[in-house]
C-alpha positions, 0 to 999 in steps of 0.5 A: 521106634522099638523102644523095648527088647525083649530079652528070652534070655532070663540070665542077660535080662538079669544081668541088666536090670542088676546092672541099671538098678545098682548104677542109675540115680534116676531110677526110684528106691527099691525092697531087693538086691541089685543082683544077678541072682535076686533079678533073675528070680524076680523074672522068674515070676513074671508072666513068661517072656515079659522080661522088657528092656527099655532103650531109647533110640540109641540103644541104651537101656533106660528101665525095664518092664516085668508083667505078672499075672493076676492073684486068687485075691485079685483075679482080673487085676495084672500087675507090671513094675515099669521102671523108667529112668526120669531122664528118659525122653517122652517118645520113649516112654511113650513107645514102653507105655502103649507097648505094655498096654498092647501086650498086657490084654494077651494075658487078661483072665477074662473076668469081664473086669480085666486090668492092668494096675501099675505104681510107679514113682510120682517125681516121673512127670514123663511116665506119668505124662505118657500113662494117662495118654494110653488109658490109665486114670490116676487109682491111689497116692503113697507118702514115702516116708523117713526118719533119721534115728537120733537115739541110741539102740539102748535108749529104743531097747528101754522104751520097748520094755517099758512100753510092753510092759506098761501094755501088757505085751512081749516083743519078740523079733523074727528067730523068737517068732520062728523058735516059737512056731507063730509064724503062721499066727503072724501070716493070719493077723497080716491078712485080716490086717490088710484084708480090705487095704488097697491092693490086696495085699493080705498073703495067702499061705503059698504068698506068706512062704514066698514072700518069707523066702524072697529077697524083700523080706529082712528078718532084722528088722521083724517082729511081733507082739504077744499079749501076755496074757492070752498069748496072742499075736495082736501085732506083727511088723515086717521089714526090709531094705529098701535101697536107692543109689544116688550121687553119693552112692547107695541108700539103705533105709531099714524099711517096715514092708508091713505092719499091724495091729489087731482090733482088740489092740489097737490106740494102745500104742502097739504100732508105735512100740513095734516100729521103736525095736525097728529102729533099735534093730536098724542101728544094729545094722548100721542103719541110721535112717528108717522109712515106710510107705502109707496110702494117704487115704488110709482110713485108719489114718495111719499116718497120723501114726507115723509123723507124730513118731517122727517120720516125714515124707520125701517122695510120693508113689502113684498107681495107676490102673487101665481096663482091660478087654483080651 
């Protein structure tokens, strides 16, 4: 049975993906708005012709796959966005995974250690079963954590001001980062703090510009910490709006996509101060919950910090890898 329908018409594929993302409770959370223009941009980032709509035996759309080329930071690693409704029948899911695994090697760069990586919602049992059956192996787990914001915005800003004064910091919102020409300083620190992180998430100059100009970046939940004495950027937070569809409608949280602190200023409360500023901004935006994702195997024990600040796991994502030969 053909379980994926290839869409050479980008607008048609974008429309179908946007419709699914905005209306299907069985699909995972996403940091991008479900509109055709945004989805068309995501499709344009994928390899040509590698946007596929997942359909079941009755021809009903159940999800999508997007296959992306390897990045310079990880030249042997292809990435795929693999989204399938958790209620989809196993035959459809198995066919979707098999189809993706058969297509991907055609695009392998030939490094000798090529692989395909997907990150999915851990609550999707049929998809995990299909991945394992196709030869993928579980590589990483990430906790999705939420924190209800019970404080007022004024209380949070007072806490930020006091903490910054105690530690000799100045906290900048994103407009101030831009106005003071500090965006490249933030990028460099992001590169350093994520250089050894799983997933090669450090931002090159090209990646950085693409990220800041894309639909996933939320300036209102982003900022930086400056050391007052040196003027150095010693911490940063980069945010997004995390969206999920529930029976009651769309839920949106103020999501921390990246957060990092320079080695010289760790264990001084910089990250906590930045997160307090995010919570205040979330309330200003009418959102009552903050969220983030954390690698459960993170060597810096970041999860302990987040949980001490009131974040609690509400779900998990898992990363699977498939070795490939072209």
